[in-house]
NUNU-901194 format. One record per residue (C-alpha): residue in three letters; x, y, z. Coordinates in steps of 0.02 Angstrom, whole numbers, plus 50000, padded with zeros to 5 digits. Last residue first. Layout:
BEGIN
+--------+-------+-------+-------+
| residu |    c1 |    c2 |    c3 |
+--------+-------+-------+-------+
|    Ala |     X |     Y |     Z |
...
+--------+-------+-------+-------+
***
This chain:
BEGIN
+--------+-------+-------+-------+
| residu |    c1 |    c2 |    c3 |
+--------+-------+-------+-------+
|    Unk | 45081 | 49710 | 38803 |
|    Unk | 45053 | 49572 | 38928 |
|    Unk | 44919 | 49460 | 38851 |
|    Unk | 44995 | 49470 | 38671 |
|    Unk | 45173 | 49435 | 38725 |
|    Unk | 45163 | 49295 | 38849 |
|    Unk | 45008 | 49242 | 38751 |
|    Unk | 45104 | 49207 | 38591 |
|    Unk | 45254 | 49127 | 38674 |
|    Unk | 45145 | 48998 | 38767 |
|    Unk | 45015 | 48955 | 38635 |
|    Unk | 44852 | 48927 | 38729 |
|    Unk | 44829 | 48766 | 38828 |
|    Unk | 44668 | 48829 | 38916 |
|    Unk | 44772 | 48851 | 39074 |
|    Unk | 44892 | 48957 | 38974 |
|    Unk | 44754 | 49080 | 38923 |
|    Unk | 44689 | 49087 | 39109 |
|    Unk | 44861 | 49126 | 39175 |
|    Unk | 44890 | 49263 | 39041 |
|    Unk | 44723 | 49341 | 39081 |
|    Unk | 44769 | 49345 | 39265 |
|    Unk | 44935 | 49421 | 39213 |
|    Unk | 44848 | 49559 | 39114 |
|    Unk | 44719 | 49592 | 39251 |
|    Unk | 44859 | 49628 | 39375 |
|    Unk | 44946 | 49765 | 39275 |
|    Unk | 44823 | 49901 | 39326 |
|    Unk | 44845 | 49856 | 39512 |
|    Unk | 45031 | 49895 | 39497 |
|    Unk | 45009 | 50064 | 39412 |
|    Unk | 44887 | 50113 | 39556 |
|    Unk | 45030 | 50157 | 39672 |
|    Unk | 44971 | 50126 | 39848 |
|    Unk | 45157 | 50089 | 39892 |
|    Unk | 45152 | 49940 | 40008 |
|    Unk | 44978 | 49876 | 39962 |
|    Unk | 45017 | 49901 | 39775 |
|    Unk | 45186 | 49811 | 39780 |
|    Unk | 45110 | 49667 | 39874 |
|    Unk | 44973 | 49647 | 39748 |
|    Unk | 45099 | 49664 | 39600 |
|    Unk | 45215 | 49531 | 39676 |
|    Unk | 45075 | 49411 | 39706 |
|    Unk | 45007 | 49430 | 39532 |
|    Unk | 45178 | 49415 | 39455 |
|    Unk | 45212 | 49253 | 39554 |
|    Unk | 45056 | 49178 | 39488 |
|    Unk | 45102 | 49224 | 39307 |
|    Unk | 45277 | 49147 | 39338 |
|    Unk | 45195 | 48984 | 39403 |
|    Unk | 45093 | 48973 | 39245 |
|    Unk | 45244 | 49010 | 39133 |
|    Unk | 45345 | 48879 | 39228 |
|    Unk | 45214 | 48748 | 39207 |
|    Unk | 45193 | 48788 | 39024 |
|    Unk | 45377 | 48792 | 38986 |
|    Unk | 45428 | 48633 | 39072 |
|    Unk | 45581 | 48595 | 38965 |
|    Unk | 45611 | 48786 | 38945 |
|    Unk | 45616 | 48847 | 38766 |
|    Unk | 45456 | 48948 | 38789 |
|    Unk | 45538 | 49048 | 38927 |
|    Unk | 45678 | 49108 | 38815 |
|    Unk | 45558 | 49164 | 38676 |
|    Unk | 45449 | 49248 | 38796 |
|    Unk | 45591 | 49343 | 38878 |
|    Unk | 45649 | 49402 | 38710 |
|    Unk | 45476 | 49461 | 38660 |
|    Unk | 45450 | 49550 | 38827 |
|    Unk | 45618 | 49638 | 38811 |
|    Unk | 45557 | 49717 | 38648 |
|    Unk | 45386 | 49768 | 38725 |
|    Unk | 45475 | 49840 | 38877 |
|    Unk | 45491 | 49728 | 39028 |
|    Unk | 45462 | 49781 | 39209 |
|    Unk | 45325 | 49657 | 39255 |
|    Unk | 45402 | 49524 | 39142 |
|    Unk | 45574 | 49537 | 39231 |
|    Unk | 45495 | 49529 | 39405 |
|    Unk | 45398 | 49375 | 39353 |
|    Unk | 45553 | 49288 | 39285 |
|    Unk | 45639 | 49311 | 39453 |
|    Unk | 45490 | 49246 | 39544 |
|    Unk | 45475 | 49097 | 39428 |
|    Unk | 45659 | 49049 | 39453 |
|    Unk | 45651 | 49080 | 39644 |
|    Unk | 45501 | 48962 | 39657 |
|    Unk | 45327 | 49024 | 39700 |
|    Unk | 45249 | 49047 | 39875 |
|    Unk | 45317 | 49224 | 39893 |
|    Unk | 45390 | 49265 | 40062 |
|    Unk | 45269 | 49327 | 40193 |
|    Unk | 45289 | 49508 | 40259 |
|    Unk | 45148 | 49571 | 40150 |
|    Unk | 45031 | 49430 | 40201 |
|    Unk | 45039 | 49475 | 40389 |
|    Unk | 44851 | 49501 | 40400 |
|    Unk | 44825 | 49347 | 40296 |
|    Unk | 44757 | 49330 | 40118 |
|    Unk | 44704 | 49152 | 40086 |
|    Unk | 44783 | 49105 | 39918 |
|    Unk | 44682 | 49043 | 39775 |
|    Unk | 44740 | 48926 | 39633 |
|    Unk | 44631 | 48892 | 39481 |
|    Unk | 44665 | 48723 | 39410 |
|    Unk | 44727 | 48633 | 39252 |
|    Unk | 44909 | 48685 | 39256 |
|    Unk | 44924 | 48642 | 39440 |
|    Unk | 44869 | 48463 | 39403 |
|    Unk | 45004 | 48439 | 39269 |
|    Unk | 45129 | 48520 | 39385 |
|    Unk | 45095 | 48386 | 39512 |
|    Unk | 45058 | 48459 | 39678 |
|    Unk | 45199 | 48509 | 39801 |
|    Unk | 45197 | 48690 | 39725 |
|    Unk | 45021 | 48708 | 39799 |
|    Unk | 45094 | 48717 | 39976 |
|    Unk | 44981 | 48723 | 40126 |
|    Unk | 44851 | 48625 | 40033 |
|    Unk | 44665 | 48606 | 40012 |
|    Unk | 44601 | 48541 | 39847 |
|    Unk | 44418 | 48569 | 39801 |
|    Unk | 44340 | 48470 | 39661 |
|    Unk | 44171 | 48524 | 39593 |
|    Unk | 44044 | 48405 | 39529 |
|    Unk | 43887 | 48486 | 39446 |
|    Unk | 43916 | 48390 | 39286 |
|    Unk | 44059 | 48266 | 39292 |
|    Unk | 44237 | 48314 | 39254 |
|    Unk | 44339 | 48227 | 39124 |
|    Unk | 44515 | 48291 | 39135 |
|    Unk | 44502 | 48302 | 39325 |
|    Unk | 44468 | 48114 | 39331 |
|    Unk | 44630 | 48078 | 39237 |
|    Unk | 44725 | 48193 | 39354 |
|    Unk | 44647 | 48111 | 39508 |
|    Unk | 44722 | 47942 | 39449 |
|    Unk | 44892 | 48029 | 39422 |
|    Unk | 44887 | 48104 | 39594 |
|    Unk | 44842 | 47934 | 39678 |
|    Unk | 44984 | 47845 | 39586 |
|    Unk | 45109 | 47981 | 39631 |
|    Unk | 45062 | 47986 | 39814 |
|    Unk | 44933 | 48112 | 39868 |
|    Unk | 44994 | 48204 | 40022 |
|    Unk | 45002 | 48370 | 39929 |
|    Unk | 44814 | 48370 | 39939 |
|    Unk | 44814 | 48399 | 40127 |
|    Unk | 44624 | 48387 | 40117 |
|    Unk | 44542 | 48331 | 39956 |
|    Unk | 44365 | 48397 | 39947 |
|    Unk | 44226 | 48336 | 39827 |
|    Unk | 44094 | 48468 | 39821 |
|    Unk | 43918 | 48439 | 39753 |
|    Unk | 43812 | 48563 | 39660 |
|    Unk | 43638 | 48497 | 39615 |
|    Unk | 43571 | 48360 | 39498 |
|    Unk | 43721 | 48250 | 39523 |
|    Unk | 43747 | 48099 | 39411 |
|    Unk | 43846 | 47971 | 39511 |
|    Unk | 44028 | 47950 | 39453 |
|    Unk | 44099 | 48061 | 39591 |
|    Unk | 44091 | 47927 | 39725 |
|    Unk | 44197 | 47811 | 39619 |
|    Unk | 44334 | 47944 | 39620 |
|    Unk | 44346 | 47936 | 39811 |
|    Unk | 44356 | 47744 | 39812 |
|    Unk | 44490 | 47750 | 39678 |
|    Unk | 44581 | 47890 | 39780 |
|    Unk | 44583 | 47787 | 39936 |
|    Unk | 44659 | 47633 | 39852 |
|    Unk | 44784 | 47747 | 39759 |
|    Unk | 44848 | 47813 | 39926 |
|    Unk | 44826 | 47979 | 40012 |
|    Unk | 44978 | 47990 | 40126 |
|    Unk | 45013 | 48005 | 40313 |
|    Unk | 45198 | 47957 | 40343 |
|    Unk | 45196 | 47818 | 40476 |
|    Unk | 45030 | 47767 | 40407 |
|    Unk | 44874 | 47760 | 40517 |
|    Unk | 44835 | 47940 | 40474 |
|    Unk | 44780 | 47897 | 40296 |
|    Unk | 44769 | 48066 | 40217 |
|    Unk | 44596 | 48143 | 40195 |
|    Unk | 44464 | 48129 | 40063 |
|    Unk | 44300 | 48224 | 40098 |
|    Unk | 44132 | 48216 | 40014 |
|    Unk | 44032 | 48380 | 40022 |
|    Unk | 43852 | 48432 | 40015 |
|    Unk | 43893 | 48596 | 40105 |
|    Unk | 44074 | 48640 | 40136 |
|    Unk | 44163 | 48641 | 40301 |
|    Unk | 44344 | 48692 | 40308 |
|    Unk | 44454 | 48677 | 40463 |
|    Unk | 44635 | 48741 | 40437 |
|    Unk | 44752 | 48602 | 40482 |
|    Unk | 44900 | 48675 | 40387 |
|    Unk | 44884 | 48862 | 40337 |
|    Unk | 44782 | 48878 | 40176 |
|    Unk | 44819 | 48874 | 39991 |
|    Unk | 44653 | 48837 | 39902 |
|    Unk | 44656 | 48736 | 39744 |
|    Unk | 44503 | 48744 | 39632 |
|    Unk | 44430 | 48613 | 39514 |
|    Unk | 44278 | 48609 | 39400 |
|    Unk | 44267 | 48795 | 39399 |
|    Unk | 44155 | 48938 | 39463 |
|    Unk | 44075 | 48835 | 39602 |
|    Unk | 44237 | 48831 | 39700 |
|    Unk | 44238 | 49024 | 39721 |
|    Unk | 44061 | 49027 | 39793 |
|    Unk | 44094 | 48878 | 39907 |
|    Unk | 44259 | 48950 | 39969 |
|    Unk | 44202 | 49127 | 40012 |
|    Unk | 44160 | 49078 | 40192 |
|    Unk | 44343 | 49047 | 40220 |
|    Unk | 44372 | 49235 | 40211 |
|    Unk | 44492 | 49346 | 40117 |
|    Unk | 44523 | 49276 | 39946 |
|    Unk | 44677 | 49293 | 39835 |
|    Unk | 44728 | 49250 | 39657 |
+--------+-------+-------+-------+
***
């Protein structure tokens, strides 16, 4: 999904327990009532370590009476231990706590994190000329799903469901489809592309809730 202005971040982030925003590197983001976690710049390769993450997670355990944002900048910098620790916290969110992950490349996050969050892309003036943020495999599948007949859709769903990382691939494919449809609409102004977008958004939401992969690939897209 896309957003147009940084000022929209608080409103979007309050809608779910965790939101990922794809932004150009070093984009300044200021949120009210926020706690920030940033990579350790003293390291040769700046990372977010497990020690930093534990301290960050501890700050989320207090009972919040009002909305509070917990922001991870350069979220792709989490090392494996930090990312897995964050994943455990993400699975048991506290009331009124909203995690905001900022990254230039959502695909560098753990697939298990991506499958549990909403991902938003900052729409830029040159967005139409930018390559898709998804992998070639997901992009190819997205193109096939967009153009598929009902019979072809069933075959594609069966094949995708057999992939070793089926849920992550299906989520990425749904994201790729939304990007492709938006770009196709703005290039052609043909409303048929816009009409298909809600179906892929619904598919993404269904898969995030651990819905049956093959079932939703067919039911949500027909």
